[in-house]
N, C-alpha and C positions, 0 to 999 in steps of 0.2 A: 588436161588429164588427170584420173581422179586417183589418188594412190592410199586414201585412207591415213595419210600419216598427218598429225599437229605438230608444229613447232613453237616451243616455249623458249622465249629469251627475256631474260631480269636483265632489266637497265638501271644504270644511276649515271647519270653525266657521261654519255658514250656518244655524241656526236663525231666522233672521230672513227669508230667501228662499227656503229648499229646498220650503215648502209651496205658494207663490205658482207657483213654477218647475215643478213637477210636475202642479199643478192645470190648468194651461194646457197639457198635451201629454197628460194623462190619455187623452182619449177619441179620441186619435188613433194612440196607440199600442199594439202586442202585448204590449209589453215597458219597462218604466221599470228603467234600470241606475244604484246610486248606485256611484260608488266613493270611500270614504270616507278621507282622509287622516288618522285617529284624533282626530276631532274632541271637543273636551271641554266639546261644549252637545249640547243636545237634536236636533241634525241627525238623526242615526240614525233616532233614535226616531220623528220626526215622517214621516221617507220609509217607514220601514217601516210604519206606520201608515196612508200613503197606496198601500200595493201596492208599492212599489219593491224590486227585489233589490237585496241588500246585497251590497257585496264591500268590501276593506280593502287600502290601500294605504299604506306608509310616509310620514311626513312630508317634502315636500320642500320647502317653502318658495314652489315657484310649479307651477302643475300639469302642464306639457308631458313630465315623466316618465312621468307617470301616464295621459297620454291613450290609448297604443298598448293599455294596459295593460286599460283600462274597454271601450275599442273590441273586443278581443281576446273578453268576454264578451257580446257582443249575438250574438242566435241568426237576426235575420230580414236580410231581403236588403235591406232600407235601413237606414241608419243618422241618426238626427239628433243631432247633439253642441248640449246646451245646456250654460250655464255656472248655476250656480244663483240668480245677479242677473238671469235674464233671463229673459222668456216669449214667448211666442208667440200673436198674435191667432186668433182665430177663422179672418179668410181668408187667413192664411196657414196654418193647419193645414188645412182642407179643401184647398187647392194641394197640400199636401206628399203627400197622402192620395191626390190625384187621380193626381200624377206616380208614385207606389207603385205603384198599383192596375192601372196601365197595362202591358201584357204584354209590348209589344217598346218599349222607350225608345233611342234614338240615342244616348244620355248615360249617364254614369257619374254624375257630381259636378253639385250646383245650389248656385251660388252665391246665397247670400241675402245681401241688404240689412240692415245694423242701424242700429237707432235709437236713438242715444247718449243717456241722458238724465242731466245731468251739472249739478250743483247747482241740481237743479229745473228744468233748459230741457231740449229738444233740439235738441240742438246741429247745425245743418244746414251746416256750413262747417269753413274749418280743417281741412280733410280727414278730417273724422270721419262724413262723409256722404257715398254710400252705405254706405260702408266692408263691402265686399264680403265674405263669410268661406262658403268650404268646408264648409257645417255638415251639407250632406243628402247622403250619398252611397252607392253599394251598398257590400256588405261587402266587403272583400278590394282594396278599390281606393283607397287612401291610408295614408300611411304620415306619423305623425306625431315631428318631431325634437324630440329632448331640449333642443337650446336655446330659450330665455325668447323670447319674441316671434318665433318665426319662421314663415315658412310650408311648410303640410305639402306633402309631394310626392304630386301627384295622377296618378294611372292610368287613363289612358281618354278620353273627351270629355266637355268641359263644356258648362254651361248656365246660365246667369244671369237670375234673376227679373228683372222690371221692377224697375227703382227707383224703387217708389214704396211708400207709409206702409203699405198695407193686405199688404203681402209682407214685411214689416221684422220682425226681431228686436227686441224691445225689450228692451235693454240699461238697467237701473239701475244705471250705471256709477260716479259716483262722488257722495256724500251729502252729504261736509262736506270742507273742506278740509285736516282733520285726517288723514281716511281717503285723501286724494292723497299728503298728504308721508309718510306712513305708506308707502306702497305703492312711492312712488318711490325711496326709501332700500332695501325689501327689494330691489327691480328692481336698482337700479344697483349692490349686492351683487352681486346673479348676473351682471349683465351684465359689472362687472368683471374678474370671475373669468374670464370665456369669454375677454374681450381679454388677458389675458396668458397664461392655460392652454394658448388654441384658436389665438391668433394672435403670441401671443410678442411680445405689443406693449408697448412702454415709453412711459410719458406723454411730448407734445409740447406745449411750451406753445401753440401753435397750434392743434392741437385743440381745447384747455381754452378758446379764443378764439374760433374759427369755427366748429365743431362747433355749438355752442348758438346762437351768432348767427343761422346759416344756420337750424335748429329754428323761430327765432323770424321771420325773416323769411318762411320757407317758409308757414310755418301760418299767420299774422298778416295779410299782403298775397296771396301768391300765392294760397294757399289761402281767402283772402277771409274769415279769422276775422272781421275788422271787420263786416261785417254779423249777428255775432250779438250786438254791441254789446259791453257790458263782460266778458258771458260769453267769447265771442273771446279779448277782449285778457288777461283774467286766465289762462286756458288756453293763449296762446301763452307769457304770460311761466312760468308753471308749467312745459312740458315744455321750454322754454330752463332751468330749472332743474334740471328731472330730467336733463337731456341733460348738465349740467355737473357734477353727483352722479355720473355714472360716471365720467369723468376724473378727479373727485378722489378718488373710492375708488380707482382703481389707484393715485396719489400714493400715498397712506395703506397701500395693501398693498406698496406699494417703498420706504417706509419712510421718508418723505416726502422723498425723494432731492432733492437742493435742485441747482437748475438758473438761471446765472445769465440773463438776457434783457439782451443789448445792443441798441445803437441799431439797429446792422444789421439786427437780428431783429425790432423792432418795426416797423421801416419795411418790412421785408416780411410783416409781419401785417397790418400797414395797408392793405397797395398788394391784397393778397388780399381784405381785409373789404369794401375797395370795390369790386372784383370783384363779390362774393357780392351787393352791394345792388344795382351794378348788373344784375346777373343777374336777380335776382326782381321787383325793376322791372321789365325787360322781360318777364320774364313773365306778369306782371300786365297789362302795358299791352298786348300783345297778343292776351288773352283777350278784350280790350273794342273788338277791331277786327272789321270784316267784309269778306268781296267780297276785293277784289283790293287793297286798302288792307292787309289783314291779312296776304295773303302779301307784299306787296313787305316789310313791315314785318319778317317774319318773317327774311327775306333777310337786310335789314341787320341784323338783329339777330344772326344768325350771322356777320358778318362784323365788326362790332363787338366781337363776344366771342372770336373766335380772335385780334385785334389785340390784344385785352386781354392774353390770354393770352402772346402773344410777347412783350408791353412788361413784364407782370410777372418 
């Protein structure tokens, strides 16, 4: 069956996952391209056996620099980006084929929801769902930045699939705490380099306190992570830790520069912290109101936050 779809997968030591990923898309793709960053396991052998075209890219530690390289190897009109630890359900596969076969579509990109499985559970809150990603697009209509975890530049019109499980990529994200912590350290190393080299950033004591705290508050309260129970709480804490690591890595790379923390600075940081807590509380509260009451609360919320900014 000709589908006019190329599937592109970047890999590094993914022998555990690559077979499932390829099998999930095999009948929906005209070609499957695997760009491997010099894996030391059986990733390439498994992919070859399943009919994938293999290309190589130097090892980078994270995938973004190799994305455009992989995309440029695709030869079909439509391209599906799949990570090695992702699979697509039959309902999504059929939907993508249906889109690709349309002769005159008004859009160039399809945003796909993603179902993140973390520590054995589908995380449906804490900003993990619907986790839309621009993964299906026409060739020549996207440019992937080299920086880690940055959104690609989309050229043309965009269509979003419904945020329903049947249309979601399944992402087997983190299986263990060790896996989360190992990636967090690796990502923090890269992100701290980007802050220093691209933004000429110098460590701020306030950032070291406020950025991780804001991450926790936004995930657990405003993002309703509490609805995922202990999973949601644990992930909010872990993401707060990940945010802290970025700034601590900056400190390490700046030779553990000594910075005094005066009482005046503590007071200033504490005031900002109270503002952060108030902000995310109001976001959380306003989402639970309806109709006129909600609109009135939002208006009061804006006035209160404007006053807090002046007073701080």
